[in-house]
Structures are given as structure tokens and as C-alpha cells.
C-alpha positions in Angstrom: 0.0 0.0 0.0 1.5 3.3 -1.1 1.6 6.0 1.5 1.2 9.6 0.4 4.3 11.6 1.1 3.7 14.7 3.3 4.5 18.0 1.6 7.5 19.9 2.8 6.6 22.7 5.2 6.8 26.1 3.7 9.1 27.3 6.5 11.7 24.8 7.6 11.3 23.5 11.2 14.7 24.8 12.2 13.8 28.3 11.2 10.5 28.1 12.9 12.3 27.0 16.1 14.8 29.9 15.9 12.0 32.4 15.3 10.0 31.1 18.2 13.0 31.3 20.5 13.8 34.8 19.3 10.2 35.9 20.1 10.4 34.3 23.6 13.6 36.2 24.4 12.0 39.4 23.1 9.1 38.9 25.4 11.5 38.4 28.3 13.3 41.6 27.5 10.1 43.5 27.4 9.0 42.2 30.8 12.4 42.8 32.2 12.2 46.4 31.2 9.0 46.8 33.1 10.7 45.4 36.3 13.8 47.5 36.0 13.1 49.6 39.1 12.3 46.7 41.3 15.7 45.1 41.6 19.3 46.2 42.0 20.8 47.8 38.9 23.6 45.2 38.8 21.1 42.4 38.9 19.0 44.0 36.1 22.1 44.6 33.9 23.3 41.0 34.5 20.0 39.4 33.4 19.5 41.8 30.5 23.0 41.1 29.3 22.3 37.4 29.4 19.1 37.7 27.4 20.7 40.0 24.8 23.6 37.6 24.3 21.3 34.7 23.8 19.2 36.8 21.4 22.2 37.7 19.3 23.1 34.0 19.1 19.6 33.2 17.8 19.8 36.0 15.3 23.2 34.8 14.1 21.8 31.4 13.3 18.8 32.9 11.6 20.9 35.2 9.4 22.6 32.1 8.0 19.2 31.0 6.5 18.4 34.4 4.9 19.7 33.6 1.4 17.8 30.3 1.3 14.6 32.0 2.4 15.0 34.7 -0.2 15.4 32.1 -2.9 12.4 30.2 -1.7 10.4 33.4 -1.8 11.4 34.2 -5.4 10.6 30.7 -6.5 7.1 30.8 -4.8 6.4 34.2 -6.3 7.2 32.9 -9.8 5.0 29.9 -9.2 2.0 32.1 -8.2 2.5 34.2 -11.3 2.5 31.1 -13.5 -0.6 29.7 -11.9 -2.4 33.0 -12.4 -1.5 33.0 -16.1 -2.7 29.4 -16.5 -6.0 30.1 -14.8 -6.5 33.2 -17.0 -5.9 31.1 -20.1 -8.3 28.4 -19.0 -11.0 31.0 -18.2 -10.6 32.4 -21.7 -11.0 29.0 -23.2 -14.2 28.5 -21.3 -15.6 31.8 -22.5 -14.7 30.8 -26.0 -16.6 27.5 -25.7 -19.6 29.4 -24.3 -19.6 31.8 -27.2 -19.3 29.1 -29.9 -22.2 27.3 -28.2 -24.3 30.5 -28.1 -23.8 31.0 -31.9 -24.7 27.4 -32.6 -21.3 25.9 -33.5 -21.4 23.4 -30.6 -24.3 21.1 -29.8 -25.4 21.1 -26.2 -23.7 17.7 -25.5 -20.3 18.9 -26.9 -20.6 22.2 -25.0 -21.4 20.4 -21.7 -18.4 18.1 -22.1 -16.0 21.0 -22.8 -17.4 23.1 -19.9 -17.0 20.2 -17.4 -13.3 19.9 -18.4 -12.7 23.6 -18.0 -14.5 23.8 -14.7 -12.5 20.9 -13.3 -9.2 22.5 -14.4 -10.2 25.9 -13.0 -11.2 24.4 -9.7 -7.7 22.7 -9.4 -5.9 25.9 -10.3 -8.0 27.9 -7.7 -7.0 25.4 -5.0 -3.3 25.6 -5.9 -3.4 29.3 -6.1 -5.0 29.6 -2.7 -2.3 27.4 -1.1 0.6 29.1 -2.9 -0.6 32.6 -2.1 -0.8 31.6 1.6 2.7 30.2 1.4 4.0 33.3 -0.4 2.6 35.5 2.5 4.4 33.4 5.1 7.7 33.4 3.2 7.4 37.2 2.7 6.9 37.7 6.4 9.9 35.5 7.4 12.2 37.2 4.9 11.1 40.5 6.2 12.1 39.5 9.7 15.4 38.1 8.6 16.2 41.3 6.7 15.7 43.4 9.9 17.9 41.3 12.2 20.1 43.4 14.4 18.2 46.6 13.6 15.9 46.4 16.6 15.7 44.3 19.8 12.3 42.6 20.3 10.6 44.0 23.4 13.0 46.9 23.8 11.2 50.2 24.7 12.3 53.7 24.1 10.6 55.0 27.3 7.9 57.5 27.9 7.9 60.8 26.0 9.1 63.6 28.4 8.2 67.2 28.2 11.9 68.0 27.3 11.4 66.0 24.1 8.4 68.0 23.0 8.8 71.2 20.9 8.2 74.5 22.8 4.7 76.0 22.5 4.8 79.1 20.5 3.7 82.2 22.5 1.3 84.7 20.9 3.1 87.9 19.8 2.9 90.9 22.2 0.6 93.7 21.3 2.2 96.5 19.3 2.1 99.9 21.0 0.3 102.5 19.0 0.6 106.3 19.0 -2.3 108.2 20.6 -3.2 109.9 17.3 -3.3 106.5 15.5 -5.6 105.1 18.2 -7.9 108.1 18.0 -7.9 107.8 14.2 -8.8 104.1 14.3 -11.5 104.8 16.8 -12.9 107.5 14.6 -13.0 105.2 11.6 -14.8 102.6 13.7 -17.6 105.0 14.6 -20.7 104.1 12.7 -22.0 106.9 10.5 -25.7 107.3 11.1 -28.0 108.2 8.1 -29.6 111.6 8.1 -33.1 111.8 9.5 -35.8 111.9 6.9 -38.0 115.0 6.9 -40.9 114.9 9.2 -44.1 113.8 7.8 -47.2 115.9 8.3 -49.5 115.0 11.1 -51.9 112.2 10.1 -54.9 114.0 11.5 -54.2 117.2 9.5 -53.5 115.2 6.4 -56.8 113.4 6.7 -58.7 116.7 7.2 -57.3 118.2 4.1 -58.0 115.0 2.1 -61.6 114.8 3.3 -62.0 118.5 2.4 -60.7 118.0 -1.1 -62.8 114.9 -1.6 -65.9 116.8 -0.4 -65.5 119.3 -3.2 -67.6 118.7 -6.3 -67.2 120.1 -9.8 -70.8 121.4 -9.5 -70.2 123.1 -6.2 -69.3 126.7 -7.1 -69.3 127.9 -3.5 -66.8 125.2 -2.5 -64.4 126.2 -5.3 -64.6 129.9 -4.3 -63.7 128.9 -0.7 -60.8 126.8 -2.0 -59.5 129.7 -4.1 -59.7 132.1 -1.2 -57.8 129.7 1.0 -55.1 129.3 -1.6 -54.7 133.0 -2.1 -54.4 133.6 1.6 -51.7 130.9 1.9 -49.7 132.4 -1.0 -49.9 135.9 0.5 -48.7 134.5 3.8 -45.7 132.8 2.2 -44.9 136.0 0.3 -44.8 138.0 3.5 -42.6 135.5 5.2 -40.1 135.6 2.4 -40.0 139.4 2.5 
């Protein structure tokens, strides 16, 4: 009975072990930094020095695998690109079969046979693409970690931001002294110019009396017209005397 061979892991077990150990040491260093003020300085420095030395040893071993992981990443990326091209080609062939069937070149039986073959191939390619894209993401992550070895210590903290590290707050500029004349001029310009008062309107009662008197006149009323003429003459004579 043939046994299926298990596929090789995307990330070799040795590299997984080294990465896990590096993460553990980084966690210890972070916790150690939190407990710094609870022990003697010499004890803290001794333990920290031990962890940092062990961390450097792990990173040295990891660095030896960097070139192999970069090669594996490039190979996996090329495989994903090829699978994507194959899938696109198969999808185009299926569209072509559907078009030929729509115009009547293929009978329904021939079309169903071709469609089943294309669907099966596309399903296989989709499954491979899903697996290879996941592997590509893992390889890309590991290569990123290996490329940053030595640049930062896992768990190390830079400490809280102090007020000395903050930029000074800009103070508002002091008010500019102005000459008294300039101040008075500015105040004068700011005074609102009020519009001139409109001439007074005649009293409503007098206006209505005159209006009613005029409306009471009739073209056939000779006496009323004589009275009106006399009033007008008297008003004109009064104005003349006032001007003199």
C-alpha cells in the first residue's frame, strides 16, 4: 500500500524553532524592562546582558538562512504568477466555448463536455493558487524578519515621551504699541455713520382733514371752489410776506 508523502513545510522547522526562540527572548526583555526599578541595577544589567547575548546567538543562526529563504520566496512568487497565467488562459478557453455554443457551432452535448473539463481544471488551479498565495505570504513575512535582524531588539522600549522632548509651544506675539493719534484715528474710523433723518411727515390728522375736504368738493359746487380759491390766495400771501 502506497503512502502519500507529506509535503515539505513552507518554513523549515529549524527556522520556525529559531524564530519562536527569538520571540520568547524578546518577550522576556520587554517584561524585564517593566521590572527595571524593582531590583538592584547590577542584577538587572546581568539578566539583561544574558538575554541579549542569547538573542544575538539566535539571530546569528537565523541570518545564515536568509539567502535560502529569499530564494524560496522568489521561487514561490514565480509559481504564483504562472498559476495565475494558467488560470486566466483556462478561463478564456471556457468563455470561447460558451460563445461558440451561443452562436450554434457546438451542440449542447459537446458544450457540456468542454465546460466540465474547463470547470474541473479551473477548480484545481484555484485550490493551488490559494495554497501558494498563503505560502507566499508566510515566506514574505519571514524574509522581512530576517532582513531586519540586528536593527531592533524585540521587546525593547524607548521609554515615555518627556516634556523635554516636546517642541516648545509658540507664545502669541505681544501687542504693538500705537501712537495716541493713531488710536484716535482708528476709533474715529470705527464709529458708525448714522444716516440723516428723513424730513418729518405731516401729522396724520391734518392730512386726513385736508384729504376729506378735497374729496368733499364737487365740480358742480361753485361755492366750494370759491372757498378753496380764497384759502389758496391767503396761503400764498402768507408765504410771500414770510419771504419778504
